[in-house]
N, C-alpha and C positions, 0 to 999 in steps of 0.2 A: 504493500500500500504506500509506504513512504517513498519507495523508489519511483513509483509512477506519479505521485504528487510532485516530486521534484522535476520529473520530466514535463509534467503539465505546465509548471511555472516557467520552464525554459521556453516552451512554445509560446506562452503568454508574452514573454519579452520580445519575441521576434515577429509580432503580429504583422500580417501582410494583407493587402486588399485583394478583392476577387480577381482571379486570373493572374495574379503576380506572386503566388505563394511558393517562390523558388527556394528560399531558405527553409521554409516549413517542410516542403516536399523532400528536400535533400536530407533533412534530419529524420523524417519518417523512414526513409530508405535505410539510413545508417542504423537505426534501431532494429528494423525488420531483419537485417542481415544477421542478427544474433539468433534467429529462429530458423527452423527447418521448413522453409516455404519458398515457393517460386515467387519472384517479385517482377511485376510488369509496370515499369515507370512510364511517365509521359503519355498517359492515356487521357484523351480529352484535355489536352494541355498539360497541367501539372498533376493530374490525378494519378493514383497508384493502386494497383491490385496486389494483394498478398494472398497466394493460393496454397491452401493446405489440402493436398490431394492424397486420398487413401490408396489410389491406384486400383481401387475396386469399383465396380459399377454401382451407382447410386445417385441420389439427387444432388443437385448443386444448391447450396444455401449461401446467400450473400447478406452481409451486414454493411451498412453505409455510415460514414461520418464525414464531416466537412472540414476543410482546411482554412477557409478565409476568415478575416476579421472585418471590422467596420470602420468607416471614416469618422470616428468619435474620439475626442481628446479625453484620455483617462484622467480622473480626479483622485483616484486612489494613490496613496503614498507608500504602499508596502514595497519591500526591497526587490520584488520581481515585476514591478510595473513595466508597461510597454516602453521599449526603447525607441519606438518609432513615433515621431511627433504627429499627432492628429489621427493615429490609427491604433485601435485596441480591440481585444477580444471581448466585446460586450454582448455576445449572444451565446458564448460558452463553447464555441467550436474547438478551442484549445482543449477543453475537457472531453468533448465528444471523441476527438481523434485519439486522445490518450486512452480512453476506454477501449478503443479498438486495439491499441497496442497492448493493453493489459490482456485482452482476449487472445491476442497472438501468442502471448506467453503461455496462457492456459492451453491453447491448441498445440503448442509445441510440446508441452508436457503430457497432454492426453490427445493425440491426433484422432481424427475421425476414423472409424473402422471401415466405413463404406462411403462412397461419394466424395464430395469435396466441399470445403468451406472457403468462401472468397471474402476477404475484407476489402471494402471499396473506400478509399480515401479520395473524396471528391472536392475539386476546386469550385470556386465561384457559385456558391449556393445563394449568397445574399442578392445577387442581381439576376438570378434565375437562368444563368447561362451554363452552369457547370454540369447539371444532369443532362442537358441537351447535348453538350460537347461529348460526354462519355457515351451516351446512348448511340450517337451517330458516328462514333469512332469505329473504323473497320475492325480494329483489334478486339473490341468488346464483343463482337459477334460470337467469338469462341468461348465466351464466359457467361452467356445468358443464364440467369438463375431459374431454378424451379420455384424458389421462394426468396423474397428479399425483405429485410426488416431494417428499421431505423428508429431512433428515439430522439426526443428533444427534452432538455431539462426545463422544468416549469417553476419559476419563482411564484410564491403564493400558495403552493401546495406543500403538504408535509414532506419532510426530507425522506427520500427513497420510496415514496408511494407511487405505484404504477397507475397511470391514468390512461384508460383505453376505451375504445368504442368500435362498434361495427359501422360499416358504411363510411361516409366522409369523416376524416379526422381534421383536415384543413381544407379551405375552399379553393376553387379555381379563381385565379386572379390574373388580370391583364391591365395594361395601361394603354388607352387609346388616345391618339393625337389627331384631332380634327383640324384640317387645314382648309381655310376659306380664301379663295382668290377672287378679287373683284377688280375695280379700276380706281386709281387715285383721281382726284380732281382738286380744284381750288377750294379751300375751306369756305370761301364765300359763296361757292356754287356747288354744293354737294350733290345737287340733282344731276350734274353732268358726270358723275362717277358712280361707282357701286361700292359702298362702304359696308363691310361685314358686321358692323356693330350691332344692328338690330337682330340679324340672324344669330349672332353669338349669344345675345341675351335670351332669345327664344329657345335656342338649343339647350342652354344652361337650365332654364326653367323647366322645360319639358322632360329633360333627362333626369333631373332631380325628382320630378313628380312621379316617375315610374319606379323609383327605388322603394324597397321594402326592408328597411333596416330593423328587422325584428327577428331575433334569433329563434323564436318559436314559430315563425312563419315558414312553411315548407317551401315557399317561393322566395325565401330570403335573398336579398340582393342589396349591395351597397354601391352607390355612385358617389365618388369623392372627387370634387374639383381640386386639381393639383396646381394648375398654372394656366395663365392665359396671356396673350399678347395681342396688341392691335396697333398697327401703324408705327409711327415713330414720333419723337418730340419735335416735330416740324409743324408749327402751329398754323401755317398757311396751307397745309395739305390735308385734305380729307383722306382717311386711310383707305388703302386698297387691299390690305392683306391682314388676316388675323388667325390665331390658333387657339384652340381649347384643348386642355389635357385633363382627362379623367382617369382615375384608377377604379376598376370595376371588380367586384367579387361576388361569387355565388357559391352555394354549397356543392354544386355538381358542375361538371364540364358542360353538360347539355344545357343547363340553365344559363351559364355564362355565355355560351354561343348564342342563345336566344336574346339575351340582354344586349350583346354587341350588335346583333342585327337590328334590334329595335332602335338603338341610338344612331346607327348608320342611316336608318330610314328617316328618323326625325331630322337628322342633319341634311340629308338630301332634299327633303321637302322645304325646309327653311331656307336653304341655299338657293333653291329654284325660285322662291318668291322674291329674292333680292338679286336675281341674275348673277349669282356667284358660282364658281367652280369649286367643288368640294372633293377632297381626297383624304385618305386615312393611313396612318402608320400605327404600328403597335410596338410596345417594348415591355421588357420585364414580365414575361409570361410565366405563371406558375400553375401547372395543371393540378386539379383537385386530387388530394390524397384519398382516393376511394378504396378503403381497406377491403381486402378480399376476405370473405367469410371464413374460408379454410385457414388462412393465415392467422386471423384473430382467434379462431378455435384453438390453434396450437398455442398461442400466447395465453389464452384462458386456461388451458390444461397445465401449462407451466406454472402459472400463478397459483392454481389450486394445489398442485403437487408439492410446491415449495413453500406454500403458505405466505406468499409475498403480500405485503400490504398493498391494497389497491382500491380503486373506485372506477366505476363505469361512468363516462361522461354522457350527458343527455344530448348535447349538440356539439358541432365542430368548433374548434378554435377559429378565430377570424383572420389570423395572419396566414400569408402564403408560404409555401415550402416546395422547392422544386423536386423533392423526392416524389411528388405526385406523378411525374413523368414515368417513374419506375412502377408505381402501383397501377398506372393506366395500362402498362404493358406486361407486367408479371404478377403472379400471386404475391401480394405483399401487404405489409401493415406498418404504419407508423404509430408509435405510442409516446406517452410522456412519462417522465420520472420527476417527482417533486424535488425541487432544490431548496426547500425551506420556506416556511410561511413568512419569514422576515427578510428573505433574500431580496435585494433590489431587483426591480423589473428588468427584463431583457431590453437591451439597447440603452439603458441608463448609464451615464458616465461613471457611476460608482459600482456597477455590477461586477461580480467576480464569480466564476464557476466554483461550486463547493467540491472539494477533493473527496469528500465522503462518498460521492456518487461513483467514483471511478471503479472501485472493486464491485460494487453492487450492480452497476450497469453491465459490466463485463460478465458477471455471474448470470445475469438474465439472458444475455446473448448466448452464453455457453450452454445454458439449459435448453434454449430454443433449438439449437442445432442437435443436441442430444435427443430431444423429443422427436425430431424428424428423422435423424440418421440412426438412432438407436445406440 
């Protein structure tokens, strides 16, 4: 436990942003070399696979953790605080990846009897690009899992308590950029141009009106205005271009697709009224973590067999998680583990991952692969 606590603190100090986790990945590989596993580096950019293969026919089980940190200035003053100005591990990914390294040690000591276990260290979770890069990497095709699992630490929940549910664990999330092209004119004669201002206000009003931000509503949807721009600070010119940016989230991928189409239709109609051209871009996509029943059944069996403290959650968490791409394509489940009722919230500048979770989380993962592989 103490060894991995120290390792976690070393990762904390070298925090790196999404897609730039070069020092972090290098250190992961250095540690993995202590164990009897095949190492596949540079998958989906800085991602790493550690493969514990029995050499015997059986299922492939994968566990995922993240490598990246956040663009947040740390306010903690402990001796292992981030050495990178303006970048720190305020989501606990330093702890998540250390849990997988602790699992690697357990698998080295007690290798699987059949099948194989793959530890997936993924880059760029925070911007939604990491899972996509790994999933579409040609090298990953040889390692597609039968089951895949991941967890996230949860401030505000009792330490070590497993929080899980069937169906969606986190929502589908995307950010839409609505671009409206018109014509500039003299500010004294706006009638000679096509200013996007009125269309932008109507799109904003109508889009917000269709949101259903009630966690108990089966048609739950959130439309969050993020940014808008119109024209420039040239006071003699009536604007000819504007943008609206929304972040959208729904419990399921199907519902999000429908919400996107509704907002696109609203935008097209309002643009047409004002003689504007409209186009759309998307960024930071997080597919819904729609947990597979069979994967959750396995977790449920492990909880009961080992008498792990737990609670079933009634509705999904509202934040996005790119692990959803894996649960959309493989039998998988994401769950939570409480990081303490008084632990600062995720993404807060004073948050720090509780080291007590390292051994517990790796034990849960180890028990899951034993349940499946025997």
